[in-house]
DSSP file (Angstrom, degrees, kcal/mol; ACC not computed):
  #  RESIDUE AA STRUCTURE BP1 BP2  ACC     N-H-->O    O-->H-N    N-H-->O    O-->H-N    TCO  KAPPA ALPHA  PHI   PSI    X-CA   Y-CA   Z-CA
    1    1 A X              0   0    0      0, 0.0     2,-0.3     0, 0.0     3,-0.0   0.000 360.0 360.0 360.0 132.8    0.0    0.0    0.0
    2    2 A X        -     0   0    0      1,-0.1     2,-0.1   106,-0.0   105,-0.0  -0.600 360.0-108.0 -74.9 134.8    1.4    3.5   -0.9
    3    3 A X        -     0   0    0     -2,-0.3   105,-0.3   105,-0.1     2,-0.2  -0.366  32.9-135.3 -61.8 140.0    1.7    5.8    2.1
    4    4 A X  B     -a  108   0A   0    103,-2.6   105,-2.5    -2,-0.1     2,-0.3  -0.625  22.4-102.5 -92.7 153.2   -0.9    8.6    2.2
    5    5 A X        -     0   0    0     -2,-0.2   105,-0.2   103,-0.2    -1,-0.1  -0.616  46.3-115.2 -71.8 133.8   -0.2   12.2    3.0
    6    6 A X        -     0   0    0    103,-0.4     2,-0.7    -2,-0.3    -1,-0.1  -0.324  15.6-126.2 -72.2 152.5   -1.3   12.9    6.6
    7    7 A X        -     0   0    0      1,-0.1     3,-0.4    77,-0.1    -1,-0.1  -0.900  24.1-177.9 -99.1 116.6   -4.1   15.3    7.5
    8    8 A X  S    S+     0   0    0     -2,-0.7    -1,-0.1     1,-0.2     2,-0.1   0.497  71.4  67.7 -90.3  -4.5   -2.7   17.8   10.0
    9    9 A X        +     0   0    0      2,-0.0     2,-0.6     0, 0.0    -1,-0.2  -0.276  58.2 146.3-113.3  46.9   -6.1   19.6   10.4
   10   10 A X        -     0   0    0     -3,-0.4     2,-0.1    77,-0.1    -3,-0.0  -0.730  41.5-138.8 -83.9 118.2   -8.3   17.0   12.1
   11   11 A X        -     0   0    0     -2,-0.6     2,-0.2     1,-0.1    -2,-0.0  -0.427  18.6-106.2 -79.0 154.3  -10.7   18.9   14.4
   12   12 A X        -     0   0    0     -2,-0.1    48,-0.2     1,-0.1    81,-0.1  -0.486  43.9-101.9 -73.3 147.5  -11.5   17.8   17.8
   13   13 A X        -     0   0    0     79,-0.5     2,-0.3    -2,-0.2    48,-0.3  -0.327  27.1-121.3 -75.1 154.1  -15.1   16.3   18.2
   14   14 A X  E     -b   61   0B   0     46,-2.7    48,-2.8    -2,-0.0     2,-0.5  -0.732  28.2-122.5 -87.9 142.6  -18.0   18.2   19.7
   15   15 A X  E     -b   62   0B   0     -2,-0.3     2,-0.3    46,-0.2    48,-0.2  -0.758  22.7-142.0 -90.7 127.4  -19.5   16.5   22.7
   16   16 A X        -     0   0    0     46,-3.0    48,-0.2    -2,-0.5     2,-0.2  -0.690   8.5-136.2 -90.7 139.3  -23.3   15.8   22.4
   17   17 A X    >   -     0   0    0     -2,-0.3     3,-1.3     1,-0.1    -1,-0.0  -0.512  30.9-105.2 -85.4 163.9  -25.6   16.2   25.4
   18   18 A X  T 3  S+     0   0    0      1,-0.3    -1,-0.1    -2,-0.2    -2,-0.0   0.783 121.9  51.0 -61.8 -28.1  -28.2   13.5   26.0
   19   19 A X  T 3  S+     0   0    0      2,-0.1    -1,-0.3     0, 0.0     2,-0.1   0.577  88.0 105.5 -88.2  -9.8  -30.9   15.8   24.7
   20   20 A X  S <  S-     0   0    0     -3,-1.3     2,-0.1     1,-0.1    -4,-0.1  -0.389  78.3-104.9 -74.0 150.0  -29.1   16.7   21.4
   21   21 A X        -     0   0    0     -2,-0.1     2,-0.3     1,-0.1    -1,-0.1  -0.473  31.1-132.2 -72.3 143.2  -30.2   15.2   18.1
   22   22 A X        -     0   0    0     -2,-0.1     3,-0.1     1,-0.1    -1,-0.1  -0.772  22.5-114.7 -97.1 141.1  -28.1   12.4   16.6
   23   23 A X        -     0   0    0     -2,-0.3     2,-0.2     1,-0.1    -1,-0.1  -0.327  38.2 -91.6 -72.9 158.1  -27.0   12.5   13.0
   24   24 A X        -     0   0    0      1,-0.1    32,-0.5    -2,-0.0     2,-0.3  -0.495  45.1-123.3 -68.5 131.9  -28.3    9.9   10.4
   25   25 A X  E     -C   55   0B   0     -2,-0.2    30,-0.2     1,-0.2     3,-0.1  -0.607  26.2-176.5 -84.0 134.9  -25.8    6.9   10.2
   26   26 A X  E    S-     0   0B   0     28,-3.9     2,-0.3     1,-0.4    29,-0.2   0.757  80.0  -7.9 -87.1 -35.7  -24.3    6.0    6.9
   27   27 A X  E     -C   54   0B   0     27,-1.3    27,-2.7     2,-0.0     2,-0.4  -0.977  58.9-146.3-157.3 155.3  -22.6    3.0    8.5
   28   28 A X  E     +C   53   0B   0     -2,-0.3    25,-0.2    25,-0.2     2,-0.2  -0.976  37.5 143.5-130.7 115.7  -22.0    1.7   12.0
   29   29 A X  E     -C   52   0B   0     23,-3.1    23,-3.1    -2,-0.4     2,-0.3  -0.715  37.6-128.2-137.0-179.0  -18.7   -0.1   12.6
   30   30 A X     >  -     0   0    0     -2,-0.2     4,-1.9    21,-0.2     5,-0.2  -0.793  41.0 -93.9-127.6 179.1  -16.0   -0.6   15.2
   31   31 A X  H  > S+     0   0    0     19,-0.3     4,-2.5    -2,-0.3     5,-0.2   0.862 123.3  54.9 -66.5 -34.8  -12.2   -0.2   15.0
   32   32 A X  H  > S+     0   0    0      1,-0.2     4,-2.5     2,-0.2    -1,-0.2   0.910 106.7  51.3 -65.0 -40.4  -11.6   -3.9   14.1
   33   33 A X  H  > S+     0   0    0      1,-0.2     4,-2.3     2,-0.2    -1,-0.2   0.899 111.0  47.8 -63.1 -40.1  -14.0   -3.6   11.2
   34   34 A X  H  X S+     0   0    0     -4,-1.9     4,-2.3     2,-0.2    -2,-0.2   0.907 111.2  50.4 -68.3 -39.1  -12.2   -0.6    9.9
   35   35 A X  H  X>S+     0   0    0     -4,-2.5     5,-2.2     2,-0.2     4,-1.3   0.930 111.5  49.0 -63.4 -42.2   -8.8   -2.3   10.3
   36   36 A X  H  <5S+     0   0    0     -4,-2.5     3,-0.3     1,-0.2    -2,-0.2   0.920 112.7  47.3 -63.8 -40.9  -10.1   -5.3    8.4
   37   37 A X  H  <5S+     0   0    0     -4,-2.3    -1,-0.2     1,-0.2    -2,-0.2   0.864 112.8  49.1 -67.6 -34.5  -11.5   -3.1    5.6
   38   38 A X  H  <5S-     0   0    0     -4,-2.3    -1,-0.2    -5,-0.2    -2,-0.2   0.667 112.1-122.5 -80.2 -14.5   -8.2   -1.2    5.4
   39   39 A X  T  <5S+     0   0    0     -4,-1.3     2,-0.3     1,-0.3    -3,-0.2   0.785  71.7 119.3  79.9  28.3   -6.2   -4.5    5.3
   40   40 A X      < -     0   0    0     -5,-2.2    -1,-0.3    -6,-0.2     2,-0.2  -0.884  68.1-101.0-121.7 154.6   -4.1   -3.7    8.3
   41   41 A X        -     0   0    0     -2,-0.3     2,-0.6    60,-0.1    -5,-0.0  -0.492  26.5-124.7 -76.8 146.3   -3.9   -5.7   11.6
   42   42 A X        -     0   0    0     -2,-0.2    56,-0.1     1,-0.1    -1,-0.1  -0.797  22.5-162.1 -83.5 124.9   -5.8   -4.6   14.7
   43   43 A X        +     0   0    0     -2,-0.6     2,-0.3    54,-0.4    -1,-0.1   0.211  60.0  75.7-101.3  15.9   -3.1   -4.3   17.3
   44   44 A X        -     0   0    0     53,-0.1     2,-0.3     2,-0.1    -2,-0.1  -0.896  59.5-158.1-121.1 155.2   -5.2   -4.3   20.4
   45   45 A X        +     0   0    0     -2,-0.3     2,-0.1     2,-0.1    -2,-0.0  -0.820  48.6  54.8-123.4 169.0   -7.1   -7.1   22.2
   46   46 A X  S    S-     0   0    0     -2,-0.3     2,-0.2     2,-0.1    -2,-0.1  -0.320  95.9 -33.5  98.6 176.8  -10.0   -7.2   24.5
   47   47 A X        -     0   0    0     -2,-0.1     2,-0.4     1,-0.1    -2,-0.1  -0.483  57.5-128.8 -75.4 136.7  -13.5   -5.7   24.1
   48   48 A X        -     0   0    0     -2,-0.2    -1,-0.1     1,-0.1    -2,-0.1  -0.708  15.9-158.7 -83.4 135.0  -13.8   -2.5   22.2
   49   49 A X        +     0   0    0     -2,-0.4     2,-0.2     2,-0.0    -1,-0.1   0.912  63.4  54.6 -81.6 -45.0  -15.8    0.1   24.2
   50   50 A X        -     0   0    0     16,-0.1     2,-0.4     1,-0.0   -19,-0.3  -0.604  66.3-138.3-105.5 153.6  -17.1    2.6   21.5
   51   51 A X  E     - d   0  66B   0     14,-2.3    16,-3.1    -2,-0.2     2,-0.6  -0.854  19.4-137.8-103.4 139.0  -19.1    2.2   18.4
   52   52 A X  E     -Cd  29  67B   0    -23,-3.1   -23,-3.1    -2,-0.4     2,-0.5  -0.883  18.5-169.3-102.6 123.1  -18.0    4.3   15.3
   53   53 A X  E     -Cd  28  68B   0     14,-2.8    16,-2.6    -2,-0.6     2,-0.4  -0.954   8.5-152.1-111.5 123.1  -20.9    5.8   13.4
   54   54 A X  E     +Cd  27  69B   0    -27,-2.7   -28,-3.9    -2,-0.5   -27,-1.3  -0.827  20.1 177.8 -99.2 132.2  -20.1    7.4   10.0
   55   55 A X  E     -Cd  25  70B   0     14,-2.3    16,-2.6    -2,-0.4    17,-0.4  -0.899  37.7-117.8-135.7 162.8  -22.4   10.2    9.0
   56   56 A X  S    S+     0   0    0    -32,-0.5    17,-0.6    -2,-0.3    14,-0.1   0.548  81.3  94.8 -83.8  -7.1  -22.6   12.6    6.0
   57   57 A X  S    S-     0   0    0     15,-0.2    15,-2.4     2,-0.1    14,-0.3  -0.122  77.9-121.4 -75.2 178.6  -22.0   15.9    7.9
   58   58 A X  S    S+     0   0    0     13,-0.2    12,-0.2    12,-0.2     2,-0.2   0.765  81.2  83.9 -96.0 -23.9  -18.7   17.6    8.3
   59   59 A X  S    S-     0   0    0     10,-0.1     2,-0.4     1,-0.0    -2,-0.1  -0.474  70.3-132.4 -84.3 150.2  -18.4   17.7   12.0
   60   60 A X        -     0   0    0    -48,-0.2   -46,-2.7     9,-0.2     2,-0.3  -0.813  27.9-167.7 -95.1 139.1  -17.1   15.0   14.3
   61   61 A X  E     -bE  14  68B   0      7,-2.4     7,-3.1    -2,-0.4     2,-0.4  -0.924  11.0-155.0-131.8 153.5  -19.3   14.3   17.4
   62   62 A X  E     +bE  15  67B   0    -48,-2.8   -46,-3.0    -2,-0.3     2,-0.3  -0.991  15.9 166.4-132.6 129.6  -18.8   12.4   20.6
   63   63 A X  E >   - E   0  66B   0      3,-2.5     3,-2.0    -2,-0.4     2,-0.3  -0.890  56.3 -68.4-130.0 161.2  -21.5   10.8   22.8
   64   64 A X  T 3  S-     0   0    0     -2,-0.3     3,-0.1     1,-0.3    -2,-0.0  -0.351 122.0  -5.3 -53.5 112.8  -21.1    8.3   25.7
   65   65 A X  T 3  S+     0   0    0     -2,-0.3   -14,-2.3     1,-0.1     2,-0.4   0.403 122.0  88.1  83.4  -2.9  -20.0    5.0   23.9
   66   66 A X  E <   -dE  51  63B   0     -3,-2.0    -3,-2.5   -16,-0.2     2,-0.5  -0.993  54.0-163.9-132.8 135.1  -20.4    6.4   20.4
   67   67 A X  E     -dE  52  62B   0    -16,-3.1   -14,-2.8    -2,-0.4     2,-0.6  -0.979  11.0-157.4-116.3 117.3  -18.0    8.3   18.1
   68   68 A X  E     -dE  53  61B   0     -7,-3.1    -7,-2.4    -2,-0.5     2,-0.6  -0.850   7.4-162.1 -95.8 117.8  -19.6   10.1   15.2
   69   69 A X  E     -d   54   0B   0    -16,-2.6   -14,-2.3    -2,-0.6     2,-0.5  -0.897  12.4-139.4-102.1 118.7  -17.1   10.6   12.3
   70   70 A X  E     -d   55   0B   0     -2,-0.6   -14,-0.2   -12,-0.2   -12,-0.2  -0.658  19.2-177.7 -79.5 125.0  -18.2   13.2    9.8
   71   71 A X        -     0   0    0    -16,-2.6   -13,-0.2    -2,-0.5   -15,-0.2   0.595  29.7-136.7 -98.5 -14.8  -17.4   12.2    6.2
   72   72 A X  S    S+     0   0    0    -15,-2.4     2,-0.3   -17,-0.4   -15,-0.2   0.934  80.6   5.0  55.2  47.2  -18.6   15.4    4.4
   73   73 A X  S    S-     0   0    0    -17,-0.6     2,-0.3   -16,-0.2    -1,-0.3  -0.990 111.5 -15.8 154.4-141.1  -20.2   13.2    1.8
   74   74 A X        -     0   0    0     -2,-0.3     2,-0.4    -3,-0.2   -19,-0.1  -0.763  57.5-117.1-104.8 144.0  -20.8    9.6    1.0
   75   75 A X        -     0   0    0     -2,-0.3     2,-0.5   -21,-0.1   -19,-0.0  -0.671  26.4-170.9 -79.1 126.0  -19.2    6.5    2.6
   76   76 A X        -     0   0    0     -2,-0.4     2,-2.4     2,-0.1     5,-0.2  -0.978  22.8-135.4-117.7 120.2  -17.2    4.4    0.2
   77   77 A X        +     0   0    0     -2,-0.5     2,-0.3     4,-0.1    -2,-0.0  -0.432  57.3 132.5 -77.4  72.1  -16.0    1.1    1.8
   78   78 A X     >  -     0   0    0     -2,-2.4     4,-2.2     1,-0.1     5,-0.2  -0.782  69.7-113.5-115.7 160.8  -12.4    1.3    0.4
   79   79 A X  H  > S+     0   0    0     -2,-0.3     4,-2.2     1,-0.2     5,-0.1   0.862 117.4  52.3 -61.6 -35.9   -9.1    0.7    2.2
   80   80 A X  H  > S+     0   0    0      2,-0.2     4,-2.0     1,-0.2    -1,-0.2   0.925 109.9  48.2 -67.6 -44.4   -8.2    4.4    1.7
   81   81 A X  H  > S+     0   0    0      1,-0.2     4,-2.2     2,-0.2    -2,-0.2   0.898 111.1  50.9 -62.1 -41.3  -11.4    5.6    3.2
   82   82 A X  H  X S+     0   0    0     -4,-2.2     4,-2.4     1,-0.2    -1,-0.2   0.896 109.0  50.6 -63.4 -39.0  -11.1    3.2    6.1
   83   83 A X  H  X S+     0   0    0     -4,-2.2     4,-2.0     2,-0.2    -1,-0.2   0.881 109.1  51.8 -63.4 -37.2   -7.5    4.4    6.8
   84   84 A X  H  X S+     0   0    0     -4,-2.0     4,-2.0     2,-0.2    -2,-0.2   0.903 110.6  48.0 -67.3 -40.7   -8.7    8.0    6.7
   85   85 A X  H  X S+     0   0    0     -4,-2.2     4,-2.7     2,-0.2    -2,-0.2   0.913 110.7  51.5 -65.1 -41.1  -11.5    7.2    9.3
   86   86 A X  H  X S+     0   0    0     -4,-2.4     4,-2.4     1,-0.2    -2,-0.2   0.874 107.9  53.2 -57.6 -39.8   -8.9    5.4   11.4
   87   87 A X  H  X S+     0   0    0     -4,-2.0     4,-2.5     2,-0.2     5,-0.4   0.893 108.9  48.4 -64.7 -41.5   -6.7    8.6   11.2
   88   88 A X  H  X>S+     0   0    0     -4,-2.0     4,-2.3     1,-0.2     5,-1.5   0.909 112.9  48.4 -66.1 -42.8   -9.6   10.7   12.4
   89   89 A X  H  <5S+     0   0    0     -4,-2.7     6,-2.6     3,-0.2    -2,-0.2   0.904 114.7  45.8 -62.3 -39.4  -10.2    8.3   15.3
   90   90 A X  H  <5S+     0   0    0     -4,-2.4    -2,-0.2     4,-0.2    -1,-0.2   0.915 128.4  22.2 -69.5 -45.7   -6.5    8.2   16.2
   91   91 A X  H  <5S+     0   0    0     -4,-2.5    -3,-0.2    -5,-0.2    -2,-0.2   0.751 130.1  38.3-102.2 -27.2   -5.8   11.9   16.1
   92   92 A X  T  <5S+     0   0    0     -4,-2.3   -79,-0.5    -5,-0.4    -3,-0.2   0.884 130.8  25.2 -86.5 -47.4   -9.2   13.6   16.5
   93   93 A X  S   <S-     0   0    0     -5,-1.5    -3,-0.2    -4,-0.2    -4,-0.1   0.559  96.1-132.6 -94.1  -9.4  -10.8   11.3   19.1
   94   94 A X        +     0   0    0     -6,-0.3     2,-0.4     1,-0.2    -4,-0.2   0.893  37.3 179.4  59.1  42.2   -7.5   10.0   20.6
   95   95 A X     >  -     0   0    0     -6,-2.6     4,-2.3     1,-0.1    -1,-0.2  -0.642  24.7-147.7 -81.4 128.1   -8.8    6.5   20.4
   96   96 A X  H  > S+     0   0    0     -2,-0.4     4,-2.5     1,-0.2     5,-0.2   0.906  94.7  50.4 -64.5 -45.7   -6.2    4.0   21.7
   97   97 A X  H  > S+     0   0    0      1,-0.2     4,-1.2     2,-0.2   -54,-0.4   0.883 113.1  46.0 -63.5 -40.5   -7.1    1.1   19.4
   98   98 A X  H  > S+     0   0    0      2,-0.2     4,-2.0     1,-0.2     5,-0.3   0.896 111.7  51.7 -70.8 -40.3   -7.0    3.3   16.3
   99   99 A X  H  X S+     0   0    0     -4,-2.3     4,-2.5     1,-0.2    -2,-0.2   0.941 109.9  49.6 -59.2 -47.3   -3.7    4.9   17.3
  100  100 A X  H  < S+     0   0    0     -4,-2.5    -1,-0.2     1,-0.2    -2,-0.2   0.822 111.1  50.3 -61.7 -31.0   -2.2    1.5   17.8
  101  101 A X  H  < S+     0   0    0     -4,-1.2    -1,-0.2    -5,-0.2    -2,-0.2   0.865 125.8  19.4 -76.4 -36.8   -3.4    0.4   14.5
  102  102 A X  H ><>S+     0   0    0     -4,-2.0     3,-1.1   -16,-0.1     5,-0.6   0.777  95.5  96.3-108.3 -30.2   -2.1    3.3   12.3
  103  103 A X  T 3<5S+     0   0    0     -4,-2.5   -16,-0.0    -5,-0.3    -4,-0.0  -0.458  96.1   0.9 -78.0 133.1    0.7    5.2   14.2
  104  104 A X  T 3 5S+     0   0    0     -2,-0.2    -1,-0.2     4,-0.1    -2,-0.1   0.652 101.2 101.0  77.5  19.2    4.3    4.5   13.4
  105  105 A X  T < 5S-     0   0    0     -3,-1.1    -2,-0.1     3,-0.0    -1,-0.1   0.325  94.4-106.9-117.6   5.6    3.6    1.8   10.8
  106  106 A X  T   5S+     0   0    0      2,-0.2    -3,-0.1    -4,-0.2     3,-0.1   0.649  81.8 123.5  84.9  15.5    4.2    3.8    7.6
  107  107 A X  S   <S+     0   0    0     -5,-0.6  -103,-2.6     1,-0.2     2,-0.4   0.754  78.2  40.2 -80.1 -23.2    0.6    4.2    6.4
  108  108 A X  B    S-a    4   0A   0     -6,-0.3     2,-0.4  -105,-0.3    -2,-0.2  -0.992  75.8-164.7-125.4 131.8    1.0    7.9    6.4
  109  109 A X        -     0   0    0   -105,-2.5  -103,-0.4    -2,-0.4     2,-0.3  -0.972  12.4-140.5-125.4 133.4    4.1    9.6    5.2
  110  110 A X        -     0   0    0     -2,-0.4     3,-0.1  -105,-0.2  -105,-0.0  -0.676  30.9-110.9 -87.1 138.5    5.2   13.2    5.7
  111  111 A X        -     0   0    0     -2,-0.3    -1,-0.1     1,-0.1     3,-0.1  -0.344  44.6 -89.9 -66.1 152.2    6.8   14.9    2.8
  112  112 A X        -     0   0    0      1,-0.1    -1,-0.1    -3,-0.0     2,-0.1  -0.305  47.9-102.4 -66.4 148.4   10.5   15.7    3.3
  113  113 A X        -     0   0    0     -3,-0.1     2,-0.2     1,-0.1    -1,-0.1  -0.387  31.3-125.1 -71.0 146.3   11.4   19.1    4.7
  114  114 A X        +     0   0    0     -2,-0.1     2,-0.3    -3,-0.1    -1,-0.1  -0.547  66.9  48.5 -85.5 156.1   12.6   21.8    2.6
  115  115 A X  S    S-     0   0    0     -2,-0.2     2,-0.1     3,-0.0     3,-0.1  -0.720  96.8  -3.7 117.0-168.5   15.8   23.6    3.2
  116  116 A X  S    S-     0   0    0     -2,-0.3     3,-0.1     1,-0.1    -3,-0.0  -0.376  76.1-111.6 -64.3 133.1   19.4   22.6    4.0
  117  117 A X        -     0   0    0      1,-0.1     2,-0.2    -2,-0.1    -1,-0.1  -0.319  36.5-104.9 -63.7 148.7   19.9   18.9    4.3
  118  118 A X        -     0   0    0     -3,-0.1     2,-0.2     2,-0.0    -1,-0.1  -0.503  34.5-158.0 -73.7 141.7   20.7   17.7    7.8
  119  119 A X        -     0   0    0      2,-0.2    -1,-0.0    -2,-0.2    -3,-0.0  -0.682  28.2-112.8-111.6 173.0   24.3   16.7    8.5
  120  120 A X  S    S+     0   0    0     -2,-0.2     2,-0.3     2,-0.1    -2,-0.0   0.555  95.8  46.4 -84.0  -5.5   25.6   14.4   11.2
  121  121 A X  S    S-     0   0    0      3,-0.0    -2,-0.2     0, 0.0     2,-0.2  -0.949  83.1-109.4-137.1 153.6   27.4   17.2   13.0
  122  122 A X        -     0   0    0     -2,-0.3     2,-0.5     1,-0.1    -2,-0.1  -0.501  41.3-105.2 -77.1 151.9   26.8   20.8   14.2
  123  123 A X        -     0   0    0     -2,-0.2    -1,-0.1     1,-0.1     5,-0.0  -0.674  40.7-118.5 -80.1 125.8   28.5   23.6   12.5
  124  124 A X     >  -     0   0    0     -2,-0.5     4,-2.2     1,-0.1     5,-0.2  -0.190  17.2-116.7 -64.1 156.0   31.3   24.9   14.7
  125  125 A X  H  > S+     0   0    0      1,-0.2     4,-2.5     2,-0.2     5,-0.2   0.856 114.2  57.2 -61.2 -36.9   31.2   28.5   15.8
  126  126 A X  H  > S+     0   0    0      1,-0.2     4,-1.9     2,-0.2    -1,-0.2   0.930 109.6  44.8 -57.7 -46.4   34.4   29.4   14.0
  127  127 A X  H  > S+     0   0    0      2,-0.2     4,-2.2     1,-0.2    -2,-0.2   0.909 111.8  52.3 -68.0 -42.4   32.8   28.2   10.6
  128  128 A X  H  X S+     0   0    0     -4,-2.2     4,-2.1     1,-0.2    -1,-0.2   0.909 110.3  49.0 -62.3 -42.1   29.5   30.1   11.3
  129  129 A X  H  X S+     0   0    0     -4,-2.5     4,-2.5     2,-0.2    -1,-0.2   0.895 110.0  51.4 -65.2 -39.8   31.4   33.3   12.0
  130  130 A X  H  X S+     0   0    0     -4,-1.9     4,-2.3     1,-0.2    -1,-0.2   0.921 110.9  47.2 -61.7 -44.2   33.4   33.0    8.8
  131  131 A X  H  X S+     0   0    0     -4,-2.2     4,-2.1     2,-0.2    -1,-0.2   0.866 111.6  51.5 -64.7 -37.5   30.2   32.5    6.8
  132  132 A X  H  X S+     0   0    0     -4,-2.1     4,-2.1     2,-0.2    -2,-0.2   0.909 110.9  47.3 -64.9 -43.0   28.6   35.5    8.5
  133  133 A X  H  X S+     0   0    0     -4,-2.5     4,-2.2     2,-0.2    -2,-0.2   0.879 110.7  52.5 -67.9 -37.6   31.6   37.7    7.7
  134  134 A X  H  X S+     0   0    0     -4,-2.3     4,-2.1     2,-0.2    -1,-0.2   0.910 110.1  48.1 -62.6 -42.7   31.6   36.5    4.1
  135  135 A X  H  X S+     0   0    0     -4,-2.1     4,-2.3     2,-0.2    -2,-0.2   0.888 110.3  51.9 -64.3 -39.1   28.0   37.4    3.8
  136  136 A X  H  X S+     0   0    0     -4,-2.1     4,-2.2     2,-0.2    -2,-0.2   0.901 109.9  50.0 -62.4 -42.5   28.6   40.8    5.4
  137  137 A X  H  X S+     0   0    0     -4,-2.2     4,-2.0     2,-0.2    -2,-0.2   0.903 110.5  49.1 -64.3 -42.9   31.4   41.5    2.8
  138  138 A X  H  X S+     0   0    0     -4,-2.1     4,-1.7     1,-0.2    -2,-0.2   0.897 111.5  49.3 -62.1 -41.7   29.2   40.5   -0.1
  139  139 A X  H  X S+     0   0    0     -4,-2.3     4,-2.4     1,-0.2    -2,-0.2   0.878 109.9  51.5 -64.7 -39.9   26.4   42.8    1.2
  140  140 A X  H  X S+     0   0    0     -4,-2.2     4,-2.3     1,-0.2    -1,-0.2   0.888 109.7  49.7 -63.6 -38.7   28.9   45.7    1.6
  141  141 A X  H  < S+     0   0    0     -4,-2.0    -1,-0.2     2,-0.2    -2,-0.2   0.834 111.4  49.4 -71.9 -32.9   30.1   45.2   -2.0
  142  142 A X  H  < S+     0   0    0     -4,-1.7    -2,-0.2     1,-0.2    -1,-0.2   0.918 113.3  45.5 -72.0 -43.0   26.5   45.2   -3.4
  143  143 A X  H  <        0   0    0     -4,-2.4    -2,-0.2     1,-0.2    -1,-0.2   0.884 360.0 360.0 -68.7 -37.5   25.5   48.3   -1.5
  144  144 A X     <        0   0    0     -4,-2.3    -1,-0.2    -5,-0.2    -2,-0.2   0.488 360.0 360.0 -75.3 360.0   28.7   50.3   -2.5
């Protein structure tokens, strides 16, 4: 499976009161079902506490025992969609089973950082000062 780019803007879920209306469910699963659909192993054992309800709205909601994940559209039962829902559960809801399933296993890959490549050693102060003086001389020549 090709690593996906991570979503760094996962909002925290809103907490529903017992009197609030519940959104209409597109699908009702648990973390093991999502892992199976994504084709990855579920790395936790024991009973799962919460039910995952997928709904068509954009917001994520939390009620006792239920996590409502907003899909902003239609649910497609594909491995990529299941990984994205697991990502929301892991980082938005801070669900332990979802975090153990996706974090640190290479399913999401961050693009390499731009800028100077890292070296194995720090630049010594003597070399930093020499570079700074060289830049100052170049700037003086440009201004003059």
